[in-house]
KOLGU-719189 format. One line per field, with one value per residue: x, y, z of N, C-alpha, C, CB in turn; residue in three letters. Coordinates in pm, whole numbers. Glycine has a CB too. Example, Ala and Ser with C-alpha at 12.3 -4.5 7.8 and 13.67 -1.06 7.14 Angstrom:
<atoms>
n.east 1319, 1285 $
n.north -569, -225 $
n.up 780, 708 $
ca.east 1230, 1367 $
ca.north -450, -106 $
ca.up 780, 714 $
c.east 1320, 1290 $
c.north -330, 3 $
c.up 780, 787 $
cb.east 1131, 1408 $
cb.north -447, -60 $
cb.up 905, 572 $
aa ALA, SER $
</atoms>
This chain:
<atoms>
n.east -4494, -4388, -4529, -4352, -4369, -4646, -4702, -4576, -4740, -4981, -4902, -4852, -5110, -5232, -5083, -5158, -5434, -5416, -5282, -5472, -5650, -5918, -6022, -6185, -6086, -6078, -6069, -5829, -5647, -5679, -5589, -5326, -5233, -5249, -5060, -4823, -4799, -4758, -4514, -4347, -4365, -4256, -4000, -3900, -3897, -3701, -3478, -3444, -3387, -3148, -2986, -2980, -2851, -2604, -2519, -2508, -2311, -2097, -2019, -2126, -2334, -2677, -2892, -3101, -3451, -3686, -3994 $
n.north 8419, 8098, 7803, 7547, 7288, 7252, 7243, 6999, 6823, 6859, 6768, 6501, 6413, 6447, 6264, 6023, 6014, 5997, 5754, 5575, 5543, 5586, 5821, 6028, 6090, 6366, 6466, 6353, 6477, 6743, 6727, 6647, 6873, 7063, 6949, 6976, 7254, 7295, 7163, 7324, 7567, 7487, 7413, 7663, 7788, 7630, 7686, 7959, 7943, 7803, 7990, 8188, 8056, 8009, 8273, 8362, 8198, 8276, 8549, 8612, 8793, 8878, 8847, 9093, 9077, 8909, 9021 $
n.up 9033, 8954, 9079, 9134, 9254, 9264, 8992, 8931, 9073, 8934, 8680, 8742, 8802, 8551, 8401, 8526, 8460, 8180, 8152, 8248, 8042, 8004, 7910, 7668, 7328, 7280, 7545, 7631, 7457, 7537, 7803, 7751, 7617, 7826, 7994, 7843, 7843, 8118, 8152, 7996, 8138, 8382, 8302, 8226, 8477, 8605, 8444, 8498, 8771, 8760, 8628, 8823, 9035, 8912, 8875, 9142, 9251, 9109, 9167, 9411, 9437, 9427, 9148, 8978, 9053, 8851, 8757 $
ca.east -4392, -4436, -4523, -4295, -4425, -4786, -4698, -4545, -4862, -5076, -4851, -4873, -5253, -5257, -5023, -5244, -5556, -5383, -5247, -5593, -5707, -6064, -6059, -6213, -5973, -6079, -6023, -5687, -5572, -5683, -5496, -5191, -5200, -5222, -4934, -4714, -4787, -4698, -4373, -4277, -4360, -4162, -3866, -3860, -3865, -3573, -3373, -3421, -3321, -3010, -2916, -2961, -2745, -2478, -2483, -2474, -2185, -1991, -1966, -2188, -2440, -2803, -2937, -3230, -3565, -3775, -4135 $
ca.north 8317, 7964, 7709, 7429, 7167, 7241, 7196, 6856, 6753, 6863, 6678, 6365, 6385, 6433, 6137, 5913, 6009, 5950, 5612, 5496, 5512, 5599, 5952, 6038, 6148, 6511, 6488, 6318, 6582, 6862, 6701, 6648, 7014, 7124, 6893, 7039, 7391, 7286, 7127, 7445, 7661, 7432, 7423, 7804, 7811, 7565, 7761, 8083, 7905, 7768, 8115, 8256, 7984, 8038, 8411, 8373, 8130, 8345, 8666, 8630, 8894, 8831, 8922, 9160, 8987, 8923, 9031 $
ca.up 9044, 8926, 9189, 9069, 9313, 9221, 8854, 8932, 9116, 8822, 8576, 8789, 8783, 8407, 8359, 8574, 8379, 8047, 8161, 8272, 7912, 8003, 7857, 7525, 7255, 7305, 7682, 7636, 7389, 7622, 7914, 7696, 7592, 7957, 8040, 7768, 7895, 8251, 8135, 7948, 8249, 8480, 8243, 8237, 8617, 8633, 8375, 8574, 8895, 8725, 8602, 8951, 9107, 8843, 8906, 9284, 9279, 9036, 9236, 9541, 9438, 9375, 9031, 8996, 9044, 8735, 8804 $
c.east -4455, -4426, -4482, -4356, -4570, -4793, -4668, -4666, -4964, -5032, -4872, -5020, -5288, -5203, -5109, -5370, -5528, -5350, -5368, -5658, -5857, -6113, -6097, -6091, -5965, -6027, -5874, -5602, -5568, -5588, -5352, -5145, -5169, -5089, -4814, -4692, -4721, -4550, -4294, -4260, -4257, -4019, -3813, -3820, -3727, -3457, -3340, -3350, -3175, -2928, -2885, -2849, -2610, -2430, -2435, -2340, -2068, -1933, -2034, -2296, -2564, -2844, -3068, -3343, -3646, -3918, -4227 $
c.north 8178, 7878, 7575, 7300, 7145, 7192, 7047, 6773, 6748, 6769, 6532, 6324, 6363, 6299, 6019, 5900, 5954, 5800, 5522, 5455, 5527, 5733, 5940, 6100, 6298, 6544, 6460, 6426, 6710, 6845, 6705, 6792, 7087, 7076, 6957, 7182, 7391, 7251, 7249, 7546, 7615, 7440, 7565, 7837, 7753, 7639, 7890, 8053, 7872, 7894, 8188, 8189, 8011, 8177, 8424, 8307, 8195, 8461, 8698, 8736, 8836, 8914, 8995, 9061, 9017, 8921, 8998 $
c.up 9026, 9051, 9130, 9123, 9272, 9076, 8848, 8974, 9003, 8710, 8616, 8770, 8637, 8358, 8403, 8491, 8240, 8048, 8183, 8140, 7903, 7947, 7709, 7457, 7280, 7445, 7695, 7569, 7473, 7742, 7866, 7672, 7722, 8012, 7973, 7819, 8033, 8243, 8090, 8060, 8353, 8429, 8253, 8380, 8650, 8566, 8450, 8706, 8869, 8699, 8732, 9031, 9044, 8877, 9050, 9314, 9207, 9115, 9369, 9550, 9374, 9254, 9059, 8976, 8919, 8788, 8692 $
cb.east -4321, -4356, -4660, -4144, -4414, -4859, -4593, -4427, -4923, -5089, -4702, -4833, -5337, -5191, -4882, -5281, -5620, -5265, -5148, -5692, -5671, -6118, -5945, -6343, -5987, -6220, -6103, -5664, -5634, -5828, -5526, -5184, -5316, -5336, -4932, -4745, -4926, -4772, -4358, -4354, -4500, -4197, -3868, -3975, -3973, -3575, -3416, -3555, -3393, -3007, -2999, -3092, -2774, -2495, -2602, -2582, -2194, -2043, -1977, -2085, -2396, -2911, -2953, -3245, -3653, -3752, -4167 $
cb.north 8326, 7902, 7700, 7428, 7172, 7378, 7274, 6827, 6823, 7007, 6704, 6352, 6499, 6550, 6123, 5934, 6148, 6029, 5591, 5576, 5375, 5582, 6053, 6123, 6120, 6568, 6400, 6182, 6611, 6889, 6564, 6567, 7085, 7092, 6745, 7039, 7460, 7183, 7012, 7509, 7676, 7287, 7377, 7896, 7750, 7420, 7793, 8155, 7785, 7676, 8205, 8256, 7832, 8024, 8504, 8310, 7984, 8394, 8785, 8663, 9023, 8836, 8828, 9278, 8998, 8807, 9169 $
cb.up 9179, 8811, 9266, 9088, 9465, 9235, 8774, 9027, 9240, 8767, 8551, 8937, 8839, 8327, 8417, 8720, 8370, 7991, 8273, 8357, 7876, 8143, 7875, 7497, 7104, 7288, 7780, 7569, 7253, 7672, 7980, 7565, 7518, 8057, 8017, 7616, 7902, 8336, 8033, 7831, 8315, 8512, 8097, 8190, 8707, 8587, 8231, 8600, 8961, 8602, 8509, 9032, 9107, 8691, 8882, 9369, 9240, 8902, 9147, 9638, 9365, 9484, 8910, 8898, 9168, 8629, 8858 $
aa MET, VAL, ASN, PHE, ASN, LYS, ASN, LEU, GLU, ARG, LEU, ASP, GLY, ILE, LEU, ARG, ARG, LEU, GLU, GLU, GLY, SER, LEU, SER, LEU, ASP, GLU, ALA, LEU, ALA, ASP, PHE, GLU, ARG, GLY, VAL, ALA, LEU, VAL, ARG, GLU, SER, ARG, LYS, PHE, LEU, GLU, GLU, ALA, GLN, GLN, LYS, VAL, THR, PHE, LEU, THR, ARG, ASP, GLY, LYS, GLU, PRO, PRO, ARG, ALA, GLU $
</atoms>
């Protein structure tokens, strides 16, 4: 299971490092790549949560858990 809050903390750290401007181009690109992966992972988590909420409010039953 994705730890959404941990991803936000990691993204915040990446953003701070990128804003400082002290990274080499290679380091900045690597951080940017990690950030994009974290955003995608977080977006997937939010989409799954939205689907679950929609399902639960529709008929009151919980959907099967995705493992």
